[in-house]
N, C-alpha and C positions, 0 to 999 in steps of 0.2 A: 845280403844285398847282391843283386845279380851283376854279372860282368857288364851288361849293357848299361846299368846305372853307373858303374865305376868308370866306364869309358866315355861318359858324356863330357867331362872336363878333366884336366890333368890333376887339379888339386882335390884331394879326398875330402877336405873339410868344407861343409856347406857354409859355415860361419865365415871362413875366409873369402868364399865366393860372394857372400852377402856384403861383407865389408868392402870388397873390391867394387861391386856395383853401386854401393852407397856413395862413392865419390862422384859418380855421374849424377846421382839423384840430388846431391847437396844443394845445387843452385835452385832446384825446384822447391825444395823444402824451405830454403831461406826466403824465397819469393812468397811462399804460402804464409809464413809467419808475418812477413811484412804486410801482406794483404789483410790478414786477420786483425792487425792492430788498428786499421782504419775502418773496419766494419764490425766484426764480432770477435774480439780477441780470444775468447775461450773456444772458438771453433777449431783453431789450430795453434795450440800453445807451443812454447819452446820445449825442447827435450828435458830441460832442468826444472820445468814447472811441475807442480803437484797439487793436491787438494788444498794446500795451505796458501797457494799463490793468490795474491790480490791483483787483479788485472786493471790496468789503467783504461778508463772509459774514454772513448774519443769525444771530442768537443762538438761533434755533429752526429745526428741520428739518421741522416740520409743513407749512410752505408749499411747500417743494420736493417733499416726498413727496406731498402732496395734488395738486399740479399734475401731476406725472408719473403718479400713479395715475389721476386723472380722465381725462387724455389717453389713457392706455392703455385704459380702459374705453370711451371714446367711439370709439376706433379699432376696438376689438374688436366693438362693436355695429354700427358703420357698415360696416366692411370686414373681415368675418371671414376668417381665413386658409383657403386651399384651398377656398373656396366663393364663388360669385358673389353679389354684393350686389344684383343686379338680375335681372330676367327679361324676355326678349324674347318677344313673342307677336303674332300677327296682330291687326289691328284688327277691329272688328265687321263692317264691310262686306266686308273681305277674307275673313273666316271664312265669311260667307254665300255668297260666290262659290265658295269651295272646296267647301263642303257641297253646293252646287247641282250640282256635277259628278257626284255620286254615287259618287265614288271613296272608299271607306272608309279606305284606307291613305294617302291624300294628306295628311291632317292629321298623322298620325304621322310621315311623312317631313319635313313642315315643322317639327314640333317638334324633330326630331333636328337639322335644319339650324340652328334658332335656338339650340339647346344648343351646337352647334359654334361658332357666332359668339360666344356668351357666353364659352366657354373661350378663344377667340382673343383677346378683349378683356382677359381676366384675365391671360393670358400676356404680352400687350403691356405691361400695367401693371407686372408683376413684372420683365420684362426691362429696362424703362426706369426702374426704381426709383421709381415713382410713389408707392408706399406710404410710402417714407422721407420724401419731400418733404411729403406730406400730413400725416404725423405731426408734422413740424416746424410746419406751419401750424396744427394743432390746439393745440399748445402756445402759439402766438402768440394764438390766439383766447381761450384761457383767461386769459392774462395781459393782453393788449392789447385783446382784443375784436374785432380786425379783422386781416385779411391779404388778400393778393392772389395768386392763382395764374394763371400764364400757361402755356398749352400750345402751343409753337411748331408750326404746322401741318406743316412739312416736317421739322424736326430731330427731333421727338418729345420725350418726357419732359415734365417740369413744372418751372417756375421759380417760386420764392417771393419775394414782395416784402413787407417789413415795413411797418407803418403809416407810418413816417417816410420812405418812398420812393415814395409814390403819394398821389394825391388822387382823390376820387370824388364824384359828384353823383347823387342819387336823386330820383325824382319822388314825388308824394304817396302812391303805392301801395307804395313801397319798391323799385321796379325801378330799376336804375342806368341813367342816360342819358349819362353822360360820366365818363371817367377819364383821368388823366395819370400815367404811370409814369416814374420817373427812374432812369437807369442811369449809373453812373460807370465808364467803360471807359478803359483806357490807350490812348494813341494808336496804339501798335503793334498792338493787337488789333482796331482798327476795320476794317471792310471798306473796300475801295478807293473805293466810291462815296460813303462817308461822310468819308473823309480829305480830299476836295477842298474841304470846307467848313471846314477847320482850317488855320491858318497852317503853312507848310512848315518854319519854323525852330523849331517847338515841340519840347520835350523828349519823346522817345518814351515815357518812363516816366510822363509826366504824365497824370492822369485827365481825361477829357473827359466832360461831362454830356450825355447823350442823352435827349431827352424823347419819349415815345411817347404820342400823343394819340388816344384812341378815343372816338367819340360815336355816338349813335343818330340816324339821319336820319329824315326825314318818311315815308320808304317802308319803315319797320321793318327797315332794314339798318344794320349798324354799319360805320362808316368809320374807318380807321386810317392814320396817317402818322407819321413821325419827324422831329424837328427837332434840329439842332446849330448852336449859335452864331447862332440866329435864322433859319436857313435850312432849308428842307424838304429832306430827303435824297431824291435822285432814286431812283425805283423803290420807295419805301417805302409808296406808296399801296396799300391793300388793302381789300376789302369782305368782309363775313361776314353770313350769314343771322342773324336775331335769336336763333334757338335753337341756333346752332352757333358763336357767337363764342368764341374761345380765351381770353378774359380772364374770370376768375371772382373778383369781389370778394366776400369772405366777411365775415360778422359773426356773433357768438355770440348776442347779445341784440338783438332788433329794437326800436327806439325810434321811435315815430311822429313824423314830421316831422324826423328826423335822418338825415343821409347816412351816419353811422358808427354802429356798434353799441357795446354795453357789454360788458365782460368779466365772467367768473365771479368773479374776484378782487375786482372792484369791490364786490360784494355782501358780502364778508366781510373787506374791508380793515381795518375797525375792530378785529375780533378778532385779525387777523394782526398789526397794529401793536401792539396791547396785549400780545399774547403775546411779541412780540419785545422790547418795552420791559421787561416784567416778567422775562423770561428773562435779559436783560442785567443787571438789578438783582440777581437771585438769584445769578448767576455772580460778580458783583463782591463781593457779601457773603460768598459761599462762599470766595472767595480771601482776603478779609480775615480770615475766621474761621480759616482754615488758617495764618495768619501767627502764629508763636510769638513773644511778647514778654513779658519779665519786668520788673516794677517793684520797685525796691529802695528801702527807706526811707532817706532821707538822714540820719536821726538814729540809725540802727541801727549796731551794732558790726561787721556783716558787711561785708567788703571785696569789691568786685565782682571784682577781679582774682583773688582767692583762689577765689571761687566759679567763675569762668570756667575756671580751670586745674585744678579739682578732678576727680579720677577717681572711679569708682564705689567706694564703701566708704570714701572719705576722710572725715576729721573736719575740719570748718570751724567756726571760732568765730562764733557768732551765736545768734539766738533766733528762734523761730517767729513769723512775721508780718513779718520783715524783707524777705522776698521774696514777691511776689504775682504770679500769672500774669494778664496783661491779657486781659480778656474783654469782648466787645461787648454781651452780654446782649440779643441781638436774636432769640432763638429763637422767641418768640411771634409777632413781626412776620414772621419768615421763614415760619412755619407758615401764616399768613394768605395771604401772597403765593404760597406753594406750592399751597395749595388753589385759589386763583383761577387759577393756571396750569393745574392739572389740569382745571378746568372749561372753560377756553378750549380746551385740547387736545381734550377730548371733543367739544365743539361743532364744532370744525373737522374732526375726524375723520369725523363724520357728514356734514358738508357736502361733503367731498371723497371720500366713498365709500371710506374706508380700511377694509379688512376687519376690523381689530381692533375697530372701533366697532359692527359688526353683532352680535357675540356679547355677551350679557349677562354681567356679572361675577358669576357664581354657580357653585355646585358642579354643578348640573344645569341644562342649557339644552336645551330641546327643539328638534328640527329645524323644527317649525312656527314657533317664535319667530324663528329665524334667517331662514327663508323670508319671513316677514311683514315683518321689518325690512328685509331686502334689497330686497323689492319696493317698500317705501315710499321707500327711498333712490333706486332707479332711477326711480320716478315723479317725484321731485323734479328730475331733470334731463331728463325726457321731452321738454319743450319744446325743449331743445337738439337732440335727434334730429330733431324735426319740421322745424325750420328748416333744419338742415344737409341733410336729405333733399331739400328743395326747392331750396336754393341751392348745394349742393355735389355731391351724388350724381347727380342728373339731368343737370345741365350737364356733369359730368365724363364720363358715359357718352356723351353726344351729341358732345362734343368729341373723344373718343378714336375714336369711330366715324368722325367726319369726317376725323381724321388718317389712319386706315387706308384710308379710301376715297381720300383725296388721294394716298397712297403706292401705290395700286393693290393693296393687300392684301385689300381687300373691294370687292365690286361696289357700285354705287350702289343703296342700299336706300331705297325710299320709306317715309315715316313717316306716322303718323296713322291714321285709320279705314280708309283704303284701303291701308295699308302695315303697318309694324311699329310697335308701341307698346312703350315701356319702362316697367316697373313696378319700383319699389324694394321689396325684400322683407326689408330689415334695418331697424335703427334703431327708430323708434317702432312700426312695424308688427310687428316681431319681439317687442318688449316686450308689445304687446297680445296677440299669439298665445301668449306664455308665460303670461300671466295666465289666458287662456282654458283652456289645457291644465291648469293647476293647479286651476281650478274644476271642470273635467270629471272629473278624477281624484278630487277630494273628493266630487263628486256620486255617482260609482260606488261609492266606499268606503262612504259613508253609506247609499246605497240597498241595498247588499248585506245590510245588517242588517234590512231590511224584508221581511216575508213576501210571496211571490209577486212580488217585484221583477223577476226575470229574465223572467217571462212577460209582464209589462206594458211591457217596455223595447223601444223601437224601435231595434233593433240597427243597421239601415242608417243612420239619421240620426246615431247615436252615432259610427259609423265615419267618416262624412263630416265631422263636427265635429272628431273627433280628427285627421283628415288636414289640415283647415284650420288647426288650432292648431299642427301641426307644420310647416306650410308646404309640404304635399304636396297635389297635385291628386288627391284620393281618388276623384273621379268616374271616373277611368280605371282605378282599381284595385278599386273596390267595385261589385258588381252593383246595378242599380236594382231596385225592387220588382217590376216587370214581368219583368225578366230572371231574378230569383230565383224567382218563381212558375213561370216557364216551365221552369227547370231542375228544380224540385221536381216539377212535373207529369210531365216526361220521366222522372225517376227512378221515380216512382210507376208509370208505364206499363210501364217495364222490369221492375219488381218483379212487377207483375200478370202480365206475359207469362211470366216465369220460373215463377211459381206455376202458371199454366195449363199450361205446357209440361211441368212435372214429372210430373203424373198421366198425361199422354199418353205420355210416354217410358216410364214404368213399365208401362203397358198394352201398349205395343209390345214390350217385353222379355218380358213374360209370354206374349204370343201367339207370339213367336218360339220361346220355350222349349217350349211345348206342341206346336208343329209339328215341332220337332226330336225 
């Protein structure tokens, strides 16, 4: 272990550092357990739970449906299937150098190469089931607000850490500067260089805690090493550039001054808890109401055993009023509770983007109404997309590129203005483009009703804006004004030439006829 590693903090034990930081994390873990109980309990169990634990199912399904639905929409917006969520292109300086060569086909060849690398990265993600692990992480973000992704540089794939298995420290700007991940691995599964730090007479089935410490050095390089039983594992020291570190700590809601984020369920926990409580009360009252019980007057002449054994059509001695059916008479109270339950369900359906909440409860609902409400719902979670684009999508692309380059599947690609730049084309940007496309369509529809609209329309600019709204580089598909004028002038010259050639041809035919 280098002196630089030893001088990072005063205590030599990573475990003690982990335990110290766990005290700050505890309130976030408790909140995550609480949120899971009203949504999907097995998403974030308590530390004492195991595979034998039987979880108590909530009395409402809105929480589980909402979490799954919101996670699906976030995944669809950030990682659309069969389509790259990012675009690789040359930096500004690199483009200038290519254009300076004068080769007009060079940029097209480079774009084809970038597209090939994009497909290779997407194929790698699918082959290593990255999408599955990321979707599990999104569920954790919605319920717990935090999770940690690790992309092993050599093995490939992604590993997910829940909030109760790691600690993180962030600086004032929100960038993480230190994290410690805890793994519980059986002795038999440990690598040989790690087993030397464990007693030889240990049970092979016993789990050993392995702590991985990662921190940012003064030279903008992340340093990593592992510790078992207070000793550093030999050969575990690694270094990573700041923009290619394989550890990605995620948070859903950024809170200034806090190392951990807040979850989406935190914002609606009150409604979820109230809905669960009132649903339980209604279910219990419905069970009591369904219970049939008859009250027999003690002073009546009707004998209970005679009534109990009577068949349909039998005659039993007694008088009306001796037997009365037991009733709770709570219909009005249940009606108030049911109405409040419906209101809570409606509010939560809007919050979790459930499709049934978009359509108005009426005989006729216009498409414009549905589109407007759907856009409002998407805007309500737009800040989620913006944060995840910065803290998930960009680091993910850079880490996967680093993995492929380490494996030799990709050449070393320079990045930045002199190399390749990564642009995210989904999430918040896609939402903005979708709104722009809707506005352009509405503008063209309304403008079509105005006289002389087509003659005053700048068609070239409209085509460029349509391409931008659809995420297409329309500049390569649509002619510029100069190119369009040149083509029009060439067509005009050709028409004039044809018109001039036609009389000459007719004269030549007439002259030939006369000579013949």
